[in-house]
Backbone as ProteinMPNN parsed JSONL, in Angstrom:
{"seq_chain_A": "ASEWSHLVVDADDDQGAAVYAHEITERPIRTQLVVLAACRTADSTLRRTEGPLTLSRPFLVAGASSVIGTLWDVV", "coords_chain_A": {"N_chain_A": [[4.465, 4.531, -4.939], [7.498, 2.887, -4.273], [8.795, 0.238, -6.307], [9.735, -1.642, -4.613], [8.341, -1.315, -2.289], [6.26, -2.849, 0.108], [3.846, -5.095, 1.629], [3.786, -6.954, 4.587], [2.28, -9.909, 5.012], [2.086, -12.014, 6.734], [3.05, -11.997, 9.668], [3.695, -13.791, 11.671], [5.189, -15.794, 10.628], [8.598, -16.699, 10.231], [9.968, -15.597, 8.028], [7.977, -14.131, 6.816], [5.349, -13.469, 4.594], [5.444, -11.561, 1.748], [3.833, -8.971, -0.098], [4.37, -7.215, -2.905], [4.379, -3.808, -4.204], [4.272, -3.659, -7.042], [3.122, -6.126, -7.603], [0.571, -5.817, -6.606], [-0.542, -3.953, -8.362], [-0.762, -5.47, -10.639], [-2.934, -7.143, -10.438], [-6.429, -7.211, -10.723], [-8.558, -5.326, -8.58], [-11.53, -5.758, -6.959], [-13.161, -4.071, -5.25], [-14.687, -1.524, -3.262], [-13.437, -0.169, -1.19], [-10.289, -0.03, 0.371], [-8.532, -0.652, 3.301], [-5.685, 0.286, 4.874], [-4.374, -0.679, 7.554], [-1.951, -0.142, 9.227], [1.251, 0.967, 10.468], [1.996, 4.206, 9.344], [1.119, 3.979, 6.576], [0.219, 5.758, 4.674], [2.116, 7.652, 4.587], [4.65, 9.523, 3.032], [7.267, 10.737, 0.894], [6.812, 13.69, -0.877], [6.589, 13.79, -4.31], [7.642, 15.887, -6.837], [6.668, 15.782, -9.54], [4.912, 13.656, -9.503], [3.354, 13.558, -7.222], [2.378, 12.333, -3.93], [3.964, 9.273, -3.189], [2.714, 6.557, -2.134], [1.669, 3.528, -0.388], [-0.951, 3.453, -1.072], [-1.344, 4.097, -3.747], [-0.775, 1.789, -5.549], [-3.058, 0.195, -5.035], [-5.131, 1.851, -5.915], [-4.473, 2.054, -8.623], [-4.924, -0.581, -9.323], [-7.663, -0.694, -9.239], [-9.265, -0.167, -6.988], [-11.713, 1.904, -5.461], [-11.425, 3.682, -3.313], [-8.963, 4.395, -0.808], [-7.916, 4.013, 2.479], [-5.443, 5.14, 4.594], [-2.759, 5.482, 7.029], [-1.12, 8.202, 8.72], [0.482, 8.091, 10.859], [1.999, 6.305, 13.652], [0.601, 3.191, 14.402], [-0.633, 1.934, 17.318]], "CA_chain_A": [[5.301, 3.709, -4.082], [8.597, 2.214, -4.932], [8.48, -1.144, -6.646], [10.159, -2.469, -3.484], [7.387, -1.166, -1.189], [5.519, -4.102, 0.248], [3.118, -5.406, 2.852], [4.055, -8.281, 5.13], [0.941, -10.41, 5.293], [2.125, -13.092, 7.711], [4.111, -11.614, 10.602], [4.036, -14.907, 12.549], [6.179, -16.587, 9.909], [9.937, -16.134, 10.402], [10.313, -14.792, 6.865], [6.847, -13.277, 6.459], [4.98, -13.455, 3.183], [5.367, -10.163, 1.325], [3.159, -8.605, -1.337], [5.033, -5.992, -3.373], [3.531, -2.826, -4.877], [4.061, -4.022, -8.446], [2.22, -7.276, -7.645], [-0.775, -5.303, -6.355], [-1.038, -3.297, -9.581], [-0.948, -6.468, -11.696], [-4.162, -7.905, -10.21], [-7.592, -6.324, -10.548], [-9.202, -5.305, -7.264], [-12.961, -5.546, -7.128], [-13.727, -3.584, -4.001], [-14.829, -0.078, -3.196], [-12.613, 0.419, -0.149], [-9.155, -0.757, 0.943], [-8.054, -0.019, 4.527], [-4.32, -0.105, 5.203], [-4.324, -0.43, 8.998], [-0.609, -0.398, 9.744], [1.953, 2.23, 10.72], [2.442, 5.115, 8.286], [0.86, 3.459, 5.235], [-0.034, 6.868, 3.754], [3.214, 8.59, 4.75], [5.548, 9.438, 1.896], [7.883, 11.954, 0.392], [6.062, 14.251, -1.994], [7.355, 13.891, -5.545], [7.218, 17.084, -7.547], [5.913, 15.505, -10.761], [3.993, 12.541, -9.346], [2.601, 13.627, -5.983], [2.864, 11.398, -2.917], [4.087, 7.88, -3.601], [2.401, 5.76, -0.946], [1.106, 2.211, -0.688], [-2.309, 3.628, -1.589], [-1.331, 4.193, -5.208], [-0.963, 0.518, -6.256], [-4.444, -0.259, -4.895], [-5.939, 2.691, -6.793], [-4.153, 1.632, -9.987], [-5.533, -1.897, -9.532], [-9.107, -0.573, -9.392], [-10.005, 0.2, -5.774], [-12.275, 3.251, -5.553], [-10.918, 4.498, -2.21], [-7.998, 3.753, 0.083], [-7.671, 4.702, 3.739], [-4.143, 4.81, 5.163], [-2.433, 6.233, 8.237], [0.056, 9.068, 8.678], [1.084, 7.995, 12.18], [2.219, 4.945, 14.126], [-0.567, 2.509, 14.974], [-0.178, 1.196, 18.502]], "C_chain_A": [[6.407, 3.087, -4.896], [8.193, 0.788, -5.268], [8.88, -2.098, -5.534], [9.272, -2.285, -2.257], [6.559, -2.429, -1.108], [4.776, -4.155, 1.573], [3.533, -6.793, 3.298], [2.723, -8.816, 5.602], [0.916, -11.568, 6.278], [3.282, -12.845, 8.667], [4.514, -12.75, 11.529], [5.077, -15.824, 11.923], [7.546, -15.919, 10.089], [10.323, -15.217, 9.245], [9.204, -13.818, 6.501], [6.585, -13.317, 4.97], [4.764, -12.003, 2.778], [4.604, -10.044, 0.016], [3.729, -7.254, -1.744], [4.082, -5.119, -4.174], [3.256, -3.22, -6.324], [3.146, -5.233, -8.589], [0.768, -6.839, -7.429], [-1.351, -4.708, -7.628], [-1.346, -4.288, -10.695], [-2.235, -7.275, -11.549], [-5.339, -6.961, -10.022], [-8.193, -6.457, -9.152], [-10.657, -4.944, -7.473], [-13.609, -5.16, -5.813], [-13.791, -2.066, -4.035], [-13.813, 0.559, -2.253], [-11.514, -0.529, 0.305], [-8.708, 0.028, 2.172], [-6.674, -0.592, 4.835], [-4.081, 0.258, 6.666], [-2.985, -0.889, 9.562], [0.086, 0.957, 9.892], [2.366, 2.936, 9.435], [2.24, 4.605, 6.864], [0.555, 4.555, 4.225], [1.057, 7.93, 3.841], [4.19, 8.411, 3.592], [6.22, 10.778, 1.66], [7.068, 12.42, -0.802], [6.982, 14.388, -3.198], [6.794, 15.016, -6.382], [6.328, 16.781, -8.754], [4.842, 14.431, -10.586], [3.119, 12.616, -8.107], [3.136, 12.63, -4.984], [2.878, 9.963, -3.448], [3.922, 7.008, -2.364], [1.926, 4.379, -1.361], [-0.344, 2.297, -1.17], [-2.351, 3.548, -3.109], [-1.495, 2.849, -5.919], [-2.403, -0.011, -6.165], [-5.375, 0.552, -5.785], [-5.713, 2.319, -8.258], [-4.841, 0.307, -10.306], [-7.058, -1.849, -9.588], [-9.905, -0.251, -8.149], [-10.508, 1.638, -5.919], [-11.695, 4.191, -4.508], [-9.941, 3.681, -1.372], [-7.838, 4.632, 1.315], [-6.334, 4.207, 4.28], [-3.896, 5.677, 6.386], [-1.189, 7.076, 8.015], [0.838, 8.995, 9.987], [1.322, 6.527, 12.528], [0.925, 4.408, 14.734], [-0.058, 1.676, 16.148], [-1.283, 0.35, 19.078]], "O_chain_A": [[6.241, 2.802, -6.082], [7.349, 0.199, -4.594], [8.421, -3.24, -5.503], [9.425, -3.016, -1.278], [6.199, -3.014, -2.129], [5.035, -3.382, 2.496], [3.624, -7.71, 2.482], [2.101, -8.242, 6.496], [-0.158, -12.058, 6.625], [4.363, -13.41, 8.503], [5.587, -12.685, 12.129], [5.771, -16.552, 12.633], [7.632, -14.691, 10.096], [10.938, -14.173, 9.46], [9.483, -12.768, 5.924], [7.516, -13.21, 4.171], [3.979, -11.294, 3.408], [4.712, -10.898, -0.863], [3.589, -6.268, -1.02], [3.108, -5.604, -4.751], [2.118, -3.124, -6.783], [2.457, -5.359, -9.601], [-0.152, -7.422, -8.002], [-2.52, -4.93, -7.943], [-2.115, -3.974, -11.604], [-2.59, -8.024, -12.46], [-5.253, -6.011, -9.245], [-8.319, -7.559, -8.616], [-10.971, -3.932, -8.099], [-14.504, -5.849, -5.324], [-13.034, -1.414, -4.754], [-13.375, 1.688, -2.477], [-11.776, -1.697, 0.592], [-8.524, 1.243, 2.096], [-6.516, -1.797, 5.03], [-3.641, 1.364, 6.977], [-2.9, -1.888, 10.277], [-0.456, 1.981, 9.475], [2.998, 2.348, 8.558], [3.12, 4.787, 6.023], [0.625, 4.306, 3.021], [0.935, 8.995, 3.235], [4.517, 7.286, 3.214], [5.786, 11.812, 2.168], [6.68, 11.612, -1.645], [8.032, 15.026, -3.116], [5.585, 15.081, -6.609], [5.328, 17.467, -8.961], [3.955, 14.305, -11.43], [2.212, 11.797, -7.957], [4.243, 12.121, -5.161], [1.92, 9.509, -4.074], [4.883, 6.755, -1.637], [1.795, 4.093, -2.552], [-0.898, 1.3, -1.632], [-3.288, 2.995, -3.684], [-2.309, 2.771, -6.839], [-2.905, -0.602, -7.121], [-6.317, -0.001, -6.354], [-6.661, 2.275, -9.042], [-5.29, 0.096, -11.433], [-7.691, -2.843, -9.942], [-11.12, -0.075, -8.238], [-9.796, 2.492, -6.446], [-11.493, 5.374, -4.784], [-10.063, 2.463, -1.242], [-7.648, 5.844, 1.208], [-6.117, 3.003, 4.409], [-4.73, 6.511, 6.739], [-0.313, 6.719, 7.227], [1.77, 9.774, 10.19], [0.904, 5.626, 11.801], [0.246, 5.103, 15.49], [0.825, 0.831, 15.996], [-1.076, -0.338, 20.077]]}, "name": "protein", "num_of_chains": 1, "seq": "ASEWSHLVVDADDDQGAAVYAHEITERPIRTQLVVLAACRTADSTLRRTEGPLTLSRPFLVAGASSVIGTLWDVV"}
């Protein structure tokens, strides 16, 4: 994921609190499973040398064993 990829964790706030991909990788995650239940969280352009760059990658780098994301819009 790009360093500018982020999750908005408080949509009710006018500005929304964002957590950026680089912030996720900087903190250890002590869980077996992360579920990214939002629209297209596993959708990405495939990079020839790096594979898909999705929001899953920062969680895996931080120590999560598995990440579930979506390839479609969640309605």
